[in-house]
MILO-177805 format. One record per residue (C-alpha): x, y, z; residue number from 1; residue in three letters. Coordinates in steps of 0.001 Angstrom, whole numbers, padded with zeros to 6 digits, always signed. Example, Ala and Ser with C-alpha at 12.3 -4.5 7.8 and 13.67 -1.06 7.14 Angstrom:
% residues 2
<<+012300 -004500 +007800> 1 'Ala'>
<<+013670 -001060 +007140> 2 'Ser'>
This chain:
% residues 445
<<+085201 +155522 +152721> 1 'Met'>
<<+086906 +157535 +151990> 2 'Lys'>
<<+090233 +157066 +152104> 3 'Arg'>
<<+088555 +154364 +149539> 4 'Thr'>
<<+088014 +157261 +147501> 5 'Ile'>
<<+090557 +158305 +147136> 6 'Ser'>
<<+092462 +154564 +146081> 7 'Val'>
<<+089892 +154393 +143352> 8 'Leu'>
<<+090162 +158509 +142431> 9 'Leu'>
<<+094428 +157260 +141643> 10 'Leu'>
<<+093349 +153960 +139834> 11 'Leu'>
<<+091823 +155918 +138191> 12 'Leu'>
<<+094628 +158370 +137430> 13 'Leu'>
<<+096764 +155762 +136559> 14 'Leu'>
<<+095015 +153395 +133949> 15 'Leu'>
<<+093473 +156669 +132103> 16 'Ser'>
<<+096980 +157419 +132120> 17 'Leu'>
<<+098577 +154196 +130951> 18 'Phe'>
<<+097932 +153912 +127337> 19 'Pro'>
<<+098890 +156720 +127010> 20 'Ala'>
<<+103074 +155929 +128640> 21 'Thr'>
<<+102413 +152342 +127571> 22 'Ala'>
<<+102119 +154150 +123804> 23 'Phe'>
<<+105459 +156596 +124218> 24 'Ala'>
<<+106959 +153662 +125344> 25 'Ala'>
<<+106737 +151595 +121817> 26 'Glu'>
<<+107461 +154350 +119655> 27 'Glu'>
<<+110927 +154299 +121284> 28 'Asn'>
<<+110838 +150429 +121529> 29 'Asp'>
<<+113254 +149796 +118313> 30 'Ile'>
<<+111350 +146205 +117999> 31 'Ser'>
<<+108184 +147106 +117353> 32 'Gln'>
<<+108986 +149016 +114246> 33 'Phe'>
<<+106732 +146539 +111396> 34 'Glu'>
<<+108559 +146031 +107995> 35 'Phe'>
<<+106876 +146039 +104921> 36 'Pro'>
<<+107542 +143117 +102326> 37 'Thr'>
<<+109770 +144710 +099713> 38 'Pro'>
<<+108862 +144299 +095938> 39 'Lys'>
<<+110519 +141591 +094000> 40 'Ala'>
<<+113883 +142515 +092946> 41 'Pro'>
<<+113237 +143135 +088936> 42 'Asn'>
<<+115315 +146407 +088729> 43 'Tyr'>
<<+119121 +145576 +087320> 44 'Phe'>
<<+121274 +146600 +084683> 45 'Val'>
<<+123246 +143612 +082920> 46 'Tyr'>
<<+126794 +144520 +081291> 47 'Thr'>
<<+127163 +141083 +079629> 48 'Asp'>
<<+130996 +139886 +079346> 49 'Gly'>
<<+132945 +140291 +075919> 50 'Asp'>
<<+136101 +138146 +075770> 51 'Ala'>
<<+137130 +139843 +072257> 52 'Thr'>
<<+137078 +143369 +073879> 53 'Glu'>
<<+138578 +141410 +077427> 54 'Gly'>
<<+134806 +142408 +079643> 55 'His'>
<<+134051 +139825 +082487> 56 'His'>
<<+130440 +139565 +083585> 57 'Asp'>
<<+128395 +142727 +085351> 58 'His'>
<<+125509 +142518 +087296> 59 'Leu'>
<<+124358 +145286 +088862> 60 'Arg'>
<<+120954 +145519 +091096> 61 'Met'>
<<+118976 +149063 +091582> 62 'Ile'>
<<+117478 +148814 +095267> 63 'Met'>
<<+114312 +150543 +096139> 64 'Val'>
<<+113404 +150574 +099985> 65 'Ala'>
<<+110020 +151280 +100812> 66 'Asp'>
<<+109484 +155222 +102152> 67 'Pro'>
<<+109325 +154648 +106196> 68 'Glu'>
<<+111880 +151793 +106009> 69 'Val'>
<<+114322 +153943 +104554> 70 'Ala'>
<<+112587 +156958 +107232> 71 'Leu'>
<<+114022 +155188 +109871> 72 'Leu'>
<<+117709 +154647 +108665> 73 'Ala'>
<<+118152 +157811 +107247> 74 'Ala'>
<<+117059 +158782 +110890> 75 'Glu'>
<<+119785 +156841 +112057> 76 'Tyr'>
<<+122291 +158231 +109500> 77 'Asn'>
<<+121929 +162205 +110478> 78 'Ala'>
<<+122428 +161357 +113909> 79 'Asp'>
<<+123453 +158730 +115322> 80 'Ser'>
<<+124240 +159281 +118762> 81 'Glu'>
<<+120619 +160718 +119618> 82 'Ala'>
<<+119097 +157850 +117293> 83 'Phe'>
<<+120972 +155282 +119914> 84 'Tyr'>
<<+119617 +158200 +122900> 85 'Glu'>
<<+116536 +157582 +121523> 86 'Lys'>
<<+115851 +154118 +121173> 87 'Tyr'>
<<+118427 +153228 +124114> 88 'Gly'>
<<+120463 +151848 +122045> 89 'Leu'>
<<+124502 +150895 +121294> 90 'Trp'>
<<+124374 +149572 +118295> 91 'Ser'>
<<+122498 +149630 +115195> 92 'Phe'>
<<+122164 +148189 +111742> 93 'Glu'>
<<+119986 +148389 +108769> 94 'Ile'>
<<+120389 +146342 +105180> 95 'Val'>
<<+118425 +144833 +102057> 96 'Met'>
<<+120078 +141223 +102109> 97 'Gln'>
<<+119625 +139034 +098490> 98 'Tyr'>
<<+119237 +135687 +097922> 99 'Asp'>
<<+119378 +134201 +094881> 100 'Val'>
<<+118813 +130739 +093396> 101 'Ser'>
<<+119668 +128885 +090546> 102 'Leu'>
<<+117350 +127310 +087232> 103 'Asn'>
<<+114126 +127298 +090041> 104 'Gly'>
<<+113579 +128646 +093408> 105 'Glu'>
<<+114488 +124851 +095386> 106 'Asp'>
<<+118003 +126139 +096000> 107 'Asn'>
<<+118156 +129648 +098032> 108 'Trp'>
<<+120916 +130120 +099425> 109 'Gln'>
<<+119843 +131412 +102685> 110 'His'>
<<+120447 +129301 +106107> 111 'Asn'>
<<+119651 +130240 +109590> 112 'Ala'>
<<+122857 +132517 +110003> 113 'Gln'>
<<+121194 +135251 +107712> 114 'Trp'>
<<+118820 +135283 +110712> 115 'Asp'>
<<+121343 +137063 +113004> 116 'Ile'>
<<+124348 +138324 +111112> 117 'Glu'>
<<+124176 +141032 +108458> 118 'Tyr'>
<<+126995 +140745 +107202> 119 'Tyr'>
<<+127416 +136447 +107020> 120 'Thr'>
<<+129249 +135366 +104150> 121 'Gly'>
<<+128774 +137209 +100903> 122 'Gly'>
<<+128572 +137868 +097195> 123 'Tyr'>
<<+131012 +135336 +095963> 124 'Ala'>
<<+128969 +133156 +098358> 125 'Asp'>
<<+125702 +133337 +096547> 126 'Gly'>
<<+124501 +136035 +099307> 127 'Tyr'>
<<+124967 +139744 +099290> 128 'Ser'>
<<+123497 +143136 +101345> 129 'Tyr'>
<<+123787 +147151 +101094> 130 'Ile'>
<<+123045 +148932 +103979> 131 'Ala'>
<<+119856 +151811 +103881> 132 'Leu'>
<<+121878 +155380 +104866> 133 'Arg'>
<<+120238 +157801 +103749> 134 'Ser'>
<<+118170 +157362 +099712> 135 'Glu'>
<<+115130 +155495 +098562> 136 'Leu'>
<<+116941 +154189 +096459> 137 'Met'>
<<+120477 +152688 +095627> 138 'Glu'>
<<+122536 +150898 +092443> 139 'Asp'>
<<+124977 +148155 +093621> 140 'Phe'>
<<+127010 +145680 +092364> 141 'Glu'>
<<+125227 +142397 +092602> 142 'Phe'>
<<+128313 +140114 +091874> 143 'Phe'>
<<+131115 +141634 +089047> 144 'Trp'>
<<+132806 +137725 +087866> 145 'Leu'>
<<+136454 +139420 +087151> 146 'Thr'>
<<+137315 +137642 +091004> 147 'Tyr'>
<<+135859 +134318 +089761> 148 'His'>
<<+138281 +131757 +089799> 149 'Glu'>
<<+137319 +129476 +087367> 150 'Gly'>
<<+135328 +125900 +088010> 151 'Gln'>
<<+135997 +123628 +091004> 152 'Gly'>
<<+137256 +127021 +092977> 153 'Ser'>
<<+135752 +128217 +096614> 154 'Asn'>
<<+133980 +131317 +095049> 155 'Thr'>
<<+130445 +132120 +093238> 156 'Phe'>
<<+129364 +128709 +094160> 157 'Lys'>
<<+125759 +129739 +092816> 158 'Pro'>
<<+126306 +130539 +089777> 159 'Tyr'>
<<+129607 +128275 +088644> 160 'Gln'>
<<+127357 +125259 +086619> 161 'Pro'>
<<+125546 +128907 +084680> 162 'Ala'>
<<+130020 +130740 +084261> 163 'Ile'>
<<+131083 +130978 +080701> 164 'Ile'>
<<+134427 +130522 +080537> 165 'Thr'>
<<+135973 +131914 +077346> 166 'Glu'>
<<+140063 +133331 +076812> 167 'Lys'>
<<+140784 +136922 +075443> 168 'Tyr'>
<<+144389 +137332 +073871> 169 'Ile'>
<<+146023 +141329 +074045> 170 'Gly'>
<<+149134 +142685 +074620> 171 'Asp'>
<<+151183 +139269 +075000> 172 'Gly'>
<<+148685 +137644 +077450> 173 'Tyr'>
<<+146328 +135864 +078106> 174 'Glu'>
<<+143611 +135581 +079909> 175 'Asn'>
<<+140034 +133987 +080897> 176 'Asp'>
<<+137316 +136055 +080889> 177 'Ile'>
<<+133400 +134746 +083058> 178 'Tyr'>
<<+130605 +135474 +081987> 179 'Ser'>
<<+127082 +134210 +082780> 180 'Phe'>
<<+124734 +132290 +080468> 181 'Asp'>
<<+121953 +134258 +080257> 182 'Val'>
<<+120585 +131862 +076646> 183 'Glu'>
<<+120406 +129066 +079438> 184 'Asn'>
<<+120165 +129748 +082653> 185 'His'>
<<+118413 +131312 +084666> 186 'Ser'>
<<+118912 +133056 +088160> 187 'Leu'>
<<+116441 +133747 +090886> 188 'Tyr'>
<<+116469 +136046 +092697> 189 'Ile'>
<<+114716 +137626 +096256> 190 'Arg'>
<<+115327 +140633 +098863> 191 'Cys'>
<<+113889 +141299 +101754> 192 'Arg'>
<<+114530 +144087 +105103> 193 'Tyr'>
<<+116836 +143555 +107833> 194 'Tyr'>
<<+118262 +144921 +110995> 195 'Met'>
<<+119544 +143862 +114000> 196 'Glu'>
<<+120456 +145471 +117412> 197 'Trp'>
<<+122580 +146080 +120579> 198 'Glu'>
<<+120327 +147378 +123555> 199 'Pro'>
<<+122355 +150204 +125746> 200 'Leu'>
<<+121536 +147844 +129304> 201 'Val'>
<<+122933 +149076 +132967> 202 'Glu'>
<<+125326 +146590 +134729> 203 'Tyr'>
<<+126695 +146964 +138297> 204 'Glu'>
<<+129892 +148203 +136800> 205 'Glu'>
<<+128186 +150632 +134142> 206 'Gly'>
<<+126062 +150749 +130928> 207 'Trp'>
<<+127308 +148341 +128279> 208 'Cys'>
<<+126081 +146683 +125114> 209 'Pro'>
<<+123007 +143793 +126383> 210 'Gly'>
<<+121753 +140696 +124079> 211 'Glu'>
<<+121883 +141680 +120252> 212 'Lys'>
<<+118711 +140453 +118762> 213 'Gln'>
<<+117839 +141104 +115025> 214 'Ser'>
<<+114038 +141420 +113165> 215 'Lys'>
<<+113247 +141279 +109843> 216 'Phe'>
<<+110416 +141353 +106710> 217 'Ser'>
<<+109154 +138516 +104755> 218 'Gly'>
<<+110862 +137222 +101545> 219 'Trp'>
<<+109500 +139590 +098384> 220 'Ser'>
<<+108651 +138001 +095253> 221 'Glu'>
<<+111080 +136838 +092957> 222 'Ser'>
<<+112961 +138833 +090082> 223 'Ala'>
<<+114809 +136726 +087335> 224 'Val'>
<<+117793 +137421 +085340> 225 'Phe'>
<<+119080 +135487 +082502> 226 'Gly'>
<<+116668 +132719 +080251> 227 'Lys'>
<<+113292 +134020 +081976> 228 'Asn'>
<<+113955 +137310 +082600> 229 'Ser'>
<<+111827 +139593 +084574> 230 'Thr'>
<<+114297 +143116 +084312> 231 'Gln'>
<<+111404 +145531 +084044> 232 'Ile'>
<<+113631 +148780 +082116> 233 'Val'>
<<+111624 +151679 +082527> 234 'Pro'>
<<+111048 +154067 +079528> 235 'Asp'>
<<+112762 +157626 +078906> 236 'Glu'>
<<+111456 +160330 +081048> 237 'Pro'>
<<+109452 +162679 +078824> 238 'Val'>
<<+107937 +164480 +081792> 239 'Val'>
<<+106624 +164277 +084829> 240 'Tyr'>
<<+103052 +162717 +086274> 241 'Glu'>
<<+101855 +165410 +088814> 242 'Ala'>
<<+101510 +164092 +092369> 243 'Pro'>
<<+097893 +164031 +094221> 244 'Ile'>
<<+097614 +165362 +097190> 245 'Ile'>
<<+095471 +165200 +100479> 246 'Ser'>
<<+094026 +165746 +103656> 247 'Asp'>
<<+095416 +169192 +104785> 248 'Leu'>
<<+095893 +170755 +107547> 249 'Lys'>
<<+097336 +173732 +109554> 250 'Ile'>
<<+099785 +172332 +113150> 251 'Val'>
<<+099644 +175298 +115564> 252 'Leu'>
<<+102142 +176454 +116850> 253 'Ser'>
<<+102940 +175824 +120378> 254 'Glu'>
<<+106173 +178223 +121021> 255 'Gly'>
<<+107392 +181529 +119396> 256 'Asp'>
<<+107425 +180040 +115435> 257 'Glu'>
<<+104442 +180413 +112732> 258 'Asn'>
<<+102580 +177352 +112810> 259 'Ser'>
<<+102405 +175186 +109451> 260 'His'>
<<+100716 +172880 +107184> 261 'Ile'>
<<+100821 +169319 +107115> 262 'Glu'>
<<+098835 +167102 +103925> 263 'Tyr'>
<<+099806 +163709 +102421> 264 'Thr'>
<<+100449 +163246 +099478> 265 'Gln'>
<<+100410 +160208 +096557> 266 'Thr'>
<<+103328 +160078 +093980> 267 'Thr'>
<<+102223 +157860 +090502> 268 'Pro'>
<<+104289 +154510 +089727> 269 'Glu'>
<<+105697 +155934 +086035> 270 'Ser'>
<<+106635 +158879 +088560> 271 'Val'>
<<+108982 +156185 +090676> 272 'Trp'>
<<+110039 +154202 +087013> 273 'Met'>
<<+111607 +157587 +086299> 274 'Asn'>
<<+114033 +157646 +089652> 275 'Gly'>
<<+114691 +153711 +088393> 276 'Val'>
<<+115834 +155137 +085199> 277 'Tyr'>
<<+117950 +158183 +085954> 278 'Tyr'>
<<+120130 +155057 +088557> 279 'Leu'>
<<+119957 +153166 +085725> 280 'Met'>
<<+121444 +155336 +083178> 281 'Asn'>
<<+124106 +157150 +085398> 282 'Asp'>
<<+121725 +160149 +085346> 283 'Glu'>
<<+121097 +163368 +086882> 284 'Tyr'>
<<+117416 +162604 +088459> 285 'Gly'>
<<+115205 +164410 +090548> 286 'Phe'>
<<+115502 +168234 +092240> 287 'Asp'>
<<+112482 +167288 +094384> 288 'Gly'>
<<+109828 +169053 +095102> 289 'Leu'>
<<+107981 +172565 +094812> 290 'Glu'>
<<+105482 +173747 +097026> 291 'Thr'>
<<+103484 +176700 +097372> 292 'Gln'>
<<+100702 +177780 +099663> 293 'Val'>
<<+098195 +180515 +098986> 294 'Ser'>
<<+097439 +182762 +102913> 295 'Ile'>
<<+093253 +183847 +102792> 296 'Asp'>
<<+092996 +184376 +099305> 297 'Gly'>
<<+097123 +186028 +098630> 298 'Gly'>
<<+099588 +185451 +096122> 299 'Glu'>
<<+101222 +181916 +096082> 300 'Trp'>
<<+104529 +182281 +098270> 301 'Ile'>
<<+106747 +179534 +098662> 302 'Glu'>
<<+107651 +176797 +101448> 303 'Phe'>
<<+109706 +174033 +101801> 304 'Ser'>
<<+109273 +170803 +102252> 305 'Thr'>
<<+110681 +168085 +104761> 306 'Ala'>
<<+112692 +165670 +103012> 307 'Asp'>
<<+111759 +166799 +099558> 308 'Ala'>
<<+115341 +166703 +098080> 309 'Gly'>
<<+116332 +164482 +095388> 310 'Asp'>
<<+115097 +161292 +095515> 311 'Asp'>
<<+113250 +162233 +098625> 312 'Trp'>
<<+110612 +164006 +096461> 313 'Cys'>
<<+108447 +160934 +095547> 314 'Leu'>
<<+107843 +159505 +098275> 315 'Trp'>
<<+104040 +158856 +099845> 316 'Asn'>
<<+102775 +159678 +103049> 317 'Gly'>
<<+102134 +162469 +105527> 318 'Asn'>
<<+104828 +165326 +105342> 319 'Arg'>
<<+104974 +168980 +105947> 320 'Gly'>
<<+104932 +172298 +104770> 321 'Ala'>
<<+106193 +175342 +106205> 322 'Tyr'>
<<+107479 +179365 +105642> 323 'Asn'>
<<+108614 +180472 +108725> 324 'Phe'>
<<+108134 +184450 +107769> 325 'Asp'>
<<+104318 +183551 +107184> 326 'Val'>
<<+102365 +183439 +110088> 327 'Pro'>
<<+099295 +180922 +109686> 328 'Ile'>
<<+096581 +181306 +111648> 329 'Glu'>
<<+094071 +178273 +112960> 330 'Glu'>
<<+090817 +179766 +110746> 331 'Asp'>
<<+093472 +180832 +108039> 332 'Ser'>
<<+092154 +180414 +104421> 333 'Asn'>
<<+095116 +177681 +103248> 334 'Val'>
<<+095606 +176395 +099973> 335 'Lys'>
<<+098378 +174217 +098787> 336 'Leu'>
<<+099326 +172401 +095514> 337 'Arg'>
<<+103456 +170974 +094770> 338 'Ile'>
<<+105124 +170006 +091690> 339 'Arg'>
<<+108204 +167390 +090790> 340 'Phe'>
<<+111874 +169537 +089532> 341 'Thr'>
<<+113997 +167637 +087839> 342 'Gly'>
<<+115859 +167076 +084455> 343 'Thr'>
<<+112285 +166400 +082696> 344 'His'>
<<+110579 +168657 +085163> 345 'Gly'>
<<+108125 +170919 +086910> 346 'Pro'>
<<+105623 +168412 +086154> 347 'Ser'>
<<+102148 +170398 +086417> 348 'Glu'>
<<+100614 +170608 +089407> 349 'Trp'>
<<+098956 +168973 +091860> 350 'Ser'>
<<+095048 +168866 +093124> 351 'Asn'>
<<+094681 +172402 +094758> 352 'Val'>
<<+093749 +171204 +098405> 353 'Leu'>
<<+092130 +174181 +100609> 354 'Glu'>
<<+091191 +174224 +103867> 355 'Ile'>
<<+088333 +177065 +106203> 356 'Asn'>
<<+087416 +177560 +102880> 357 'Gly'>
<<+085314 +175130 +100900> 358 'Gly'>
<<+087607 +173898 +099136> 359 'Gly'>
<<+088436 +169843 +098141> 360 'Thr'>
<<+090775 +167665 +100875> 361 'Gln'>
<<+090565 +164345 +099175> 362 'Glu'>
<<+091754 +162854 +096628> 363 'Ile'>
<<+090396 +163902 +092581> 364 'Pro'>
<<+087591 +161888 +091879> 365 'Asp'>
<<+088817 +161209 +088225> 366 'Asn'>
<<+092301 +159576 +089242> 367 'Thr'>
<<+091040 +156292 +089487> 368 'Asn'>
<<+087976 +156929 +086444> 369 'Lys'>
<<+088113 +155160 +082805> 370 'Pro'>
<<+089513 +156984 +080298> 371 'Ala'>
<<+086055 +157506 +078619> 372 'Asp'>
<<+084633 +158732 +081866> 373 'Ala'>
<<+082510 +161670 +081534> 374 'Pro'>
<<+083941 +164349 +082922> 375 'Thr'>
<<+080979 +167142 +083412> 376 'Thr'>
<<+079991 +168391 +086662> 377 'Asp'>
<<+076962 +168011 +086028> 378 'Glu'>
<<+074893 +165498 +088583> 379 'Pro'>
<<+074029 +162024 +086453> 380 'Ser'>
<<+070676 +160944 +086459> 381 'Glu'>
<<+069462 +158360 +089507> 382 'Glu'>
<<+067996 +155359 +088347> 383 'Lys'>
<<+065337 +152710 +090176> 384 'Cys'>
<<+067226 +150555 +092317> 385 'Ser'>
<<+064197 +148654 +092005> 386 'Leu'>
<<+063797 +148013 +088818> 387 'Cys'>
<<+067304 +148977 +087606> 388 'Gly'>
<<+066546 +151219 +084463> 389 'Phe'>
<<+063491 +153865 +084697> 390 'Cys'>
<<+064189 +157046 +086726> 391 'Pro'>
<<+063057 +157773 +089946> 392 'Val'>
<<+060857 +161024 +090673> 393 'Pro'>
<<+061061 +161928 +094140> 394 'Leu'>
<<+062425 +158991 +095314> 395 'Gly'>
<<+060586 +156055 +093826> 396 'Leu'>
<<+059718 +153110 +091377> 397 'Cys'>
<<+057562 +155151 +088668> 398 'Ile'>
<<+056046 +151531 +088744> 399 'Phe'>
<<+055094 +152633 +092173> 400 'Ile'>
<<+053496 +155632 +091478> 401 'Trp'>
<<+051811 +154187 +088370> 402 'Ile'>
<<+050391 +151916 +091349> 403 'Ala'>
<<+049590 +154605 +093440> 404 'Ile'>
<<+047393 +156073 +091106> 405 'Val'>
<<+045772 +153415 +089780> 406 'Leu'>
<<+044431 +152954 +093703> 407 'Ala'>
<<+043472 +156678 +093462> 408 'Val'>
<<+041127 +156171 +090400> 409 'Val'>
<<+039770 +153397 +091843> 410 'Leu'>
<<+038543 +154291 +094946> 411 'Val'>
<<+037272 +157521 +093089> 412 'Leu'>
<<+035096 +155426 +091030> 413 'Val'>
<<+033841 +153460 +093755> 414 'Ile'>
<<+032347 +155939 +095383> 415 'Leu'>
<<+030616 +157958 +092802> 416 'Leu'>
<<+029159 +154916 +091774> 417 'Ile'>
<<+028227 +154275 +095435> 418 'Ala'>
<<+027031 +158052 +095611> 419 'Gly'>
<<+024726 +157538 +092988> 420 'Lys'>
<<+022561 +154727 +095006> 421 'Asn'>
<<+021877 +157783 +097470> 422 'Lys'>
<<+019177 +160124 +098222> 423 'Cys'>
<<+020384 +163647 +096882> 424 'Pro'>
<<+018811 +164923 +100123> 425 'Asn'>
<<+018622 +163041 +103043> 426 'Cys'>
<<+021310 +160553 +101476> 427 'Lys'>
<<+019555 +156924 +102656> 428 'Thr'>
<<+020610 +154960 +100052> 429 'Lys'>
<<+017747 +153432 +097513> 430 'Tyr'>
<<+017696 +150234 +095942> 431 'Arg'>
<<+017570 +151042 +091363> 432 'Lys'>
<<+014176 +151837 +090199> 433 'Gly'>
<<+012388 +153803 +092822> 434 'Glu'>
<<+011270 +156365 +092042> 435 'Lys'>
<<+010983 +157833 +095200> 436 'Phe'>
<<+012830 +157879 +098637> 437 'Cys'>
<<+011215 +156383 +101166> 438 'Ala'>
<<+013061 +158120 +103934> 439 'Lys'>
<<+012019 +161980 +103003> 440 'Cys'>
<<+010229 +161569 +100093> 441 'Gly'>
<<+012564 +163797 +097711> 442 'His'>
<<+011425 +162239 +094048> 443 'Lys'>
<<+014260 +160390 +092633> 444 'Leu'>
<<+015884 +160395 +089204> 445 'Lys'>
């Protein structure tokens, strides 16, 4: 019996440990990484091929990566050896793939080879990719028609029906200049995330690469260049819209270092567009985030926010803020605010979060209110859920209260009437017209 109980207890212990160990294994399994579907690549810069000046056509794309994908790429780029050890890999690559279709979405260049090799073909064949490294945003050449060799050549096959050839004569020589016919043709462009890796496998002869594997996201919606262009051109920044923060918490240190704080950041869409503007116009952009914390009612102190320099100040999600010279206790009153800094900054400060002091912990309600919504802090008068328009004194519709009052009055009237037909001395009922009570002889009115 004791042996059976011991075995059962051991099984229960193993089962209680299994979810934690299984989760830990999944965390370090690169195949478990879930790609989001990227947005349509509507950010591009077109330079017209002007034959009078000897210029070929040139199209640049602005790549905007989702933060979770960029973080994985940045982790690999920062220390590939540590990355390989963490995930048990021999090799790794992560890219954004681009596909094209001329004048519609019925002749995409994608084929099965694209699903197993990121470097298949090249942009001259209608296929392009850009390796993801440590940037949220990056621009690159999508095509440069200098390398076109004319109709019937093996280059730029998907584009050839839309390429115009003109002659340029200058300095005693003649040259063909190529441009895309944007007045009569449209180029549809879509993109997706792709990664491939080789696991590190131990064989009898030692550690070697295992079978190559790959994973990719769904394709984005199409962007259009040319006749039906969907190009998005952001306005020049004037000032940055303030970030929004929520979910502040204190993370206690287990070692000698001071505890730090964590919070969630939400970046307004307009600020993302500011970053795209800088790339489109080859201008300097963001410096990063400025983070300030107040401890137990003290002055605002500078903290450092991880992964907050340059474009990384934009990404949404969980962030950590640190200052190893400032101690934070579990019950410390902590206030937090952040703002963007850069060429057109600083922005206004974000909303202020507070913990251990009763302050706000959520995204402000007015972020989703219409422009004409009232901003008063006074509570609005509660309306009735029954009739929809009357006030609700003590939580009930006013018509219900009227009915209750009428019922009470009715009962009182009945009681009063009933009380008039009783002997005031012995309370015995009598008939109308009787002059003396039949029971006690009391004279009735």
